[in-house]
Structures are given as C-alpha cells and as structure tokens.
C-alpha positions as CSV (number, residue, x, y, z in Angstrom):
1,M,0.0,0.0,0.0
2,V,1.1,3.5,-0.8
3,P,-0.3,6.9,0.2
4,E,-2.1,7.1,-3.1
5,D,-4.2,4.1,-2.0
6,V,-5.8,5.9,0.9
7,E,-8.9,7.1,-0.9
8,E,-9.7,3.5,-1.9
9,I,-9.3,2.3,1.6
10,Y,-11.6,5.1,2.9
11,H,-14.2,3.9,0.5
12,L,-14.0,0.4,2.1
13,Y,-14.2,1.8,5.6
14,K,-17.3,3.9,5.0
15,H,-19.6,1.2,6.3
16,P,-19.8,1.3,10.1
17,E,-19.7,-2.5,10.3
18,I,-16.1,-2.5,9.1
19,T,-14.9,-0.8,12.3
20,R,-17.1,-2.8,14.6
21,Y,-14.2,-5.0,15.6
22,M,-11.2,-2.9,14.6
23,E,-9.7,0.5,14.8
24,D,-11.0,3.1,12.3
25,L,-8.9,5.2,10.0
26,F,-7.9,8.8,10.9
27,A,-10.9,11.2,10.5
28,D,-8.7,13.4,8.3
29,M,-7.7,11.7,5.0
30,E,-4.5,13.8,4.8
31,E,-3.5,12.5,8.3
32,E,-4.1,8.9,7.1
33,R,-1.9,9.7,4.0
34,A,0.9,11.0,6.2
35,Y,0.6,7.8,8.3
36,M,0.7,5.6,5.2
37,K,3.7,7.5,3.9
38,S,5.5,6.9,7.2
39,Y,4.5,3.3,7.3
40,Y,5.8,2.8,3.7
41,N,9.1,4.5,4.4
42,T,9.7,2.7,7.7
43,I,8.0,-0.7,7.8
44,Y,8.1,-1.7,4.1
45,K,11.6,-0.4,3.5
46,F,13.0,-1.9,6.7
47,Y,11.3,-5.3,6.8
48,G,10.2,-5.7,3.2
49,Y,6.7,-6.7,4.2
50,G,3.7,-5.3,6.0
51,T,0.1,-4.8,5.0
52,W,-0.8,-5.1,1.3
53,L,-3.9,-4.3,-0.7
54,I,-6.2,-7.0,-1.8
55,T,-7.4,-6.4,-5.3
56,L,-9.6,-8.1,-7.9
57,K,-7.9,-9.1,-11.2
58,D,-9.3,-5.9,-12.7
59,G,-7.5,-3.8,-10.0
60,T,-10.5,-3.0,-7.8
61,V,-9.3,-2.6,-4.3
62,I,-11.4,-4.8,-2.0
63,G,-9.4,-4.9,1.2
64,R,-6.0,-5.2,2.9
65,A,-4.1,-7.9,4.7
66,G,-0.6,-8.6,5.9
67,I,1.8,-9.6,8.6
68,E,3.6,-7.3,10.9
69,N,6.1,-7.6,13.8
70,N,4.2,-7.1,17.0
71,A,5.4,-5.6,20.3
72,D,6.1,-9.1,21.7
73,G,8.8,-9.7,19.0
74,G,6.5,-12.1,17.2
75,F,4.4,-11.9,14.0
76,E,0.8,-11.0,13.6
77,M,-1.6,-11.3,10.7
78,G,-4.4,-8.9,10.1
79,Y,-7.0,-8.6,7.4
80,M,-10.0,-6.5,6.3
81,L,-12.3,-6.7,3.4
82,G,-14.9,-4.3,2.3
83,L,-18.4,-5.4,3.3
84,E,-19.6,-6.2,-0.2
85,Y,-16.6,-8.6,-0.7
86,Q,-16.9,-10.6,2.5
87,H,-17.9,-14.3,2.7
88,Q,-16.7,-15.0,-0.9
89,G,-13.3,-16.6,-0.2
90,Y,-11.2,-13.5,-1.0
91,A,-9.7,-13.1,2.5
92,L,-8.9,-16.8,2.7
93,E,-7.1,-16.7,-0.7
94,A,-5.2,-13.5,0.2
95,C,-4.1,-14.8,3.6
96,R,-3.0,-18.2,2.2
97,G,-0.9,-16.2,-0.2
98,I,0.6,-14.2,2.6
99,L,1.3,-17.3,4.6
100,K,3.1,-18.8,1.6
101,Y,5.1,-15.6,1.2
102,A,6.0,-15.7,4.9
103,K,7.2,-19.3,4.7
104,E,9.2,-18.9,1.5
105,N,10.7,-15.5,2.1
106,L,10.8,-15.2,5.9
107,G,11.1,-18.8,7.0
108,L,8.0,-18.5,9.1
109,D,5.5,-21.3,9.8
110,K,1.8,-20.8,10.7
111,K,2.7,-21.5,14.3
112,D,4.9,-18.4,14.2
113,I,2.1,-16.1,13.3
114,I,-0.8,-15.1,15.6
115,C,-4.1,-13.2,15.0
116,R,-5.5,-10.9,17.6
117,I,-9.2,-11.0,17.2
118,D,-12.2,-9.7,19.0
119,K,-13.9,-12.8,20.4
120,N,-17.3,-11.6,19.0
121,N,-16.0,-11.4,15.4
122,A,-17.2,-14.8,14.3
123,A,-16.2,-14.4,10.7
124,S,-12.6,-13.5,11.6
125,V,-12.4,-16.3,14.1
126,R,-13.5,-18.8,11.4
127,L,-11.0,-17.4,8.9
128,A,-8.1,-17.8,11.5
129,E,-9.3,-21.4,12.2
130,K,-9.3,-22.2,8.5
131,L,-5.8,-20.8,8.2
132,G,-4.6,-22.8,11.2
133,L,-3.4,-19.7,13.0
134,T,-3.1,-19.2,16.8
135,M,-5.6,-16.7,18.1
136,E,-5.3,-14.2,20.9
137,F,-8.7,-12.9,21.9
138,I,-9.2,-9.2,22.7
139,S,-12.1,-7.5,24.5
C-alpha cells in the first residue's frame, strides 16, 4: 500500500460495520496519507513486508491484509475486506498467499504467526481457524 491508495481504503471503511471490531482510520484523510507514507518509508523499507492491498484481477481494491512484527517480538496477521466482498473466499485466498510468502521468504511457519481477534468477530475467528493460526482474543 502507498499513500495514493488511501482514498480507496476510505471507501471500504465507510460502512460502520467495518470498524465494529477494529480501529478506524484517521478522520482526516490527509492525516491517514501521512501515516501511510511513514508506514511505507519505515516498515516496508526496513522489513520488506507489511500490509498489502487485496485487489480483484481488474485492479478493484477490496481490502487489505498482511503480517507485521508485534510488540512481543513475534508476528501478527491482520486482514480486512470491504463489506460487499466478505464471505466470498477473498480473505482466505489472500491470507493463504501471505502465509506462503512468509514461509518462502521469511522462514515463518503458521505457528509463528498469531491473529489478535475480538472474540465476538465470528467471521474473523472462522478465517483464522481455516488458516490454522493461533488466536489471541481481545475485548
């Protein structure tokens, strides 16, 4: 993801259900762009990975997913899909690709990556279970 992608991400976050179980974007789009620029210049350039866009073959942005280093020194996977793209297998496909990348490029196995999930977010729990990831429940 790059700062130019922020408008597409805002479009996906416009439905209040998206932030029911996760943090919202900055209220000011320019502030989010500045954050994205900083993220790109620090996280991507230092680690070579982070959160990527999920797109359809035609380039339509439908979500984002990735792995990041967490405060515990481990790795965490996160994912979000726009409401109209949920429950169609896109997140599963994207996350499987990320796990493959993590194994081939970072030497990580599924057991090395956790998901922090709100215990009430049943869809996210099901996805983490299908992926075989360890979950840490929040709230």
